[in-house]
C-alpha atoms as one frame of an Amber mdcrd trajectory, in Angstrom:
protein
  32.315  76.979  44.265  31.858  73.450  45.657  29.043  74.778  47.825  27.353
  76.220  44.751  27.702  72.972  42.773  25.938  71.141  45.599  23.259  73.745
  46.306  22.138  74.401  42.728  20.922  70.848  41.933  19.339  70.557  45.381
  17.578  73.890  44.827  16.332  72.751  41.420  14.928  69.537  42.899  13.185
  71.408  45.736  11.745  73.915  43.260  10.467  71.166  40.973   8.952  69.165
  43.832   7.152  72.151  45.371   5.997  73.364  41.946   4.349  69.998  41.287
   2.901  70.131  44.807   1.409  73.563  44.070  -0.222  72.240  40.896  -1.640
  69.280  42.799  -2.991  71.612  45.477  -4.702  73.681  42.775  -6.338  70.567
  41.319  -7.749  69.481  44.688  -9.051  72.931  45.547  -6.059  74.801  46.944
  -6.410  78.579  46.880  -3.978  81.267  45.774  -3.356  81.983  49.459  -2.411
  78.394  50.250  -0.073  78.196  47.262   1.573  81.473  48.305   2.229  79.909
  51.725   3.907  77.008  49.930   6.024  79.514  48.012   7.054  81.074  51.331
   8.183  77.635  52.530  10.180  77.219  49.304  11.962  80.539  49.889  12.780
  79.711  53.510  14.217  76.336  52.525  16.463  77.901  49.875  17.737  80.532
  52.313  18.370  77.937  55.028  20.265  75.579  52.734  22.302  78.490  51.356
  23.365  79.625  54.811  21.678  83.003  54.386  20.304  84.701  57.488  17.964
  87.679  57.230  17.553  90.382  59.860  14.244  92.182  59.387  13.611  95.689
  60.663  10.232  97.448  60.544   7.935  94.446  60.181   5.350  96.436  62.146
   5.064  98.774  59.134   3.289  96.117  57.054  -0.401  96.994  56.931  -2.691
  94.233  58.153  -6.062  95.801  57.420  -5.720  96.884  53.776  -3.772  96.075
  50.611  -0.514  97.841  49.807   2.134  97.867  47.100   5.562  96.743  48.258
   8.493  98.210  46.339  12.012  96.880  46.904  15.456  97.526  45.498  16.866
  94.653  43.457  20.512  93.536  43.602  20.432  89.747  43.449  18.409  86.729
  42.452  18.155  86.040  46.177  15.996  89.163  46.663  13.017  87.036  45.614
  13.657  84.521  48.397  14.343  87.258  50.951  11.081  89.174  50.542   9.003
  86.048  49.924  10.250  84.436  53.141  10.201  87.487  55.382   7.475  89.926
  54.303   4.442  88.763  56.306   0.957  88.279  54.966  -0.367  87.591  51.508
   0.856  89.364  48.399   1.049  88.721  44.679   4.224  89.094  42.651   4.471
  91.166  39.520   7.283  89.206  37.878   9.216  89.482  34.629   7.981  87.396
  31.732  11.136  85.244  31.603  10.112  83.465  34.822   6.852  82.445  33.175
   8.743  80.458  30.541  10.030  77.862  33.027   8.014  74.626  32.709   5.922
  73.637  35.748   7.342  76.525  37.812   5.499  79.036  35.621   2.237  77.120
  36.023   2.687  77.111  39.795   3.242  80.872  39.716   0.008  81.391  37.824
  -1.881  79.187  40.287  -0.544  81.411  43.079  -2.027  84.429  41.315   1.323
  85.943  40.385   1.285  88.320  37.443   3.494  88.263  34.372   4.724  91.603
  33.059   6.390  92.297  29.718   8.160  95.618  30.161   9.376  95.585  26.557
   5.834  95.971  25.195   3.802  98.851  26.570   0.352  97.442  25.773   1.131
  94.086  27.398   2.610  95.827  30.434  -0.529  97.929  30.819  -2.666  94.808
  30.638  -0.601  93.265  33.440  -1.126  96.365  35.574  -4.891  96.069  35.025
  -4.733  92.507  36.362  -2.713  93.769  39.340  -5.317  96.470  39.975  -8.003
  93.780  40.086  -5.944  91.814  42.629  -5.738  94.941  44.788  -9.504  95.475
  44.514  -9.864  91.920  45.818  -7.878  93.004  48.881  -4.519  91.514  47.934
  -1.193  93.329  48.204   1.342  93.407  45.364   5.146  93.023  45.421   7.453
  94.567  42.830  10.997  95.616  41.992  10.513  99.086  40.473  14.063  99.132
  39.051  12.823  96.489  36.632  16.038  94.450  36.716  18.901  93.711  39.052
  21.613  96.277  39.645  25.037  95.071  38.524  27.162  97.587  40.433  25.125
  97.798  43.648  23.699 101.224  42.902  19.951 101.681  43.117  18.831 102.371
  39.571  16.103 104.709  38.355  12.569 103.468  39.050  10.182 102.661  36.237
   6.813 104.422  36.348   4.362 101.557  35.848   3.977 100.555  39.500   3.439
 104.157  40.511   0.623 104.519  37.981  -0.864 101.402  39.577  -0.537 102.837
  43.085  -2.217 106.078  42.055  -4.979 104.258  40.196  -5.660 101.890  43.099
  -5.182 104.542  45.778  -3.223 102.196  48.052  -0.107 103.015  50.087   3.408
 102.176  48.916   5.619 100.343  51.405   9.336 100.826  50.596  11.628  97.865
  51.247  15.422  98.065  51.310  17.618  94.977  50.995  21.273  95.309  51.996
  23.913  92.676  51.275  22.138  90.493  48.721  24.692  91.227  46.014  27.333
  89.573  48.232  25.236  86.406  48.390  24.731  86.024  44.659  26.147  88.727
  42.345  24.336  89.412  39.099  25.387  87.220  36.150  27.412  84.921  38.412
  26.435  81.414  39.444  27.989  81.546  42.865  26.228  81.342  46.216  27.937
  82.699  49.319  26.531  82.277  52.838  26.022  85.504  54.731  23.706  87.886
  56.506  21.125  90.155  54.876  19.394  93.175  56.349  15.878  93.944  55.105
  14.209  97.186  56.152  10.467  97.650  55.769   9.755 101.364  55.987   6.545
 103.175  56.845   3.753 103.202  54.237   3.649 106.245  51.980   0.205 107.702
  51.344  -0.291 108.337  47.621  -3.409 110.506  47.972  -1.493 113.839  47.845
  -0.084 112.864  44.429  -1.558 112.686  40.950  -0.470 111.528  37.525   1.010
 114.982  36.975   3.076 114.824  40.177   3.966 111.131  40.030   7.652 111.985
  39.555   7.661 113.521  43.025   6.194 110.294  44.402   8.794 108.210  42.553
  11.597 110.388  43.926  10.226 110.146  47.456   9.948 106.345  47.455  13.377
 105.904  45.901  14.961 108.320  48.382  13.571 106.367  51.336  15.150 103.182
  49.970  18.457 104.936  49.191  18.622 106.531  52.644  18.019 103.194  54.356
  20.597 101.503  52.161  23.213 104.116  53.007  22.392 104.000  56.715  22.556
 100.216  57.068  25.061  99.242  54.384  28.051  97.156  55.337  31.323  98.875
  56.100  33.332  99.249  52.912  30.297  99.256  50.649  30.149 102.521  48.682
  27.055 104.693  49.256  24.449 105.039  46.536  22.687 108.119  45.266
């Protein structure tokens, strides 16, 4: 716990400093891309100070010539740092509304082009997906956690449909991402940070063109199964498999 008591205030100070830096960059002409690079630096600093090492497999599966929608499982608050630091290229977050209530940090997120989503209100959620679709039309990729919230028991929860509607509407591939071990670093609802090693698997892009709104459940099942299979294959010894 001593490690956590030291890391948390340091992390808050780094976050505040880089958030103010992002706002300054925006004032002097910084672009969304440059602010996203600053966010990547923020994530790498937090991981380094926390003693978290990430082994990445499948980085060659990230598309470099077109936008894509990244979809990752979600077990820990550290998932944000993991994908932000280690998924290459530019992308825009679709993030829960609670993060956009944090002073300064929320403004920095907006300057980076990140998108707020309110999953509790359908109309607002649909409006957020329209904004995301515009980002994709501009050539930007999008990152999301289709479970909607972190898993408390380590199991990969059911996926919400919104991001799949977006993928079908935009006609861009889905790139499944599996994170293994993040719940050991920072369990849900616990303020405790443990050093350790994470495995992140970036799987091959899934073409959405064979699917439609009527068959979206097949697409959802396929993407989720890829993530589940990778989790079960690479999980740590002693960790129960998921379904």
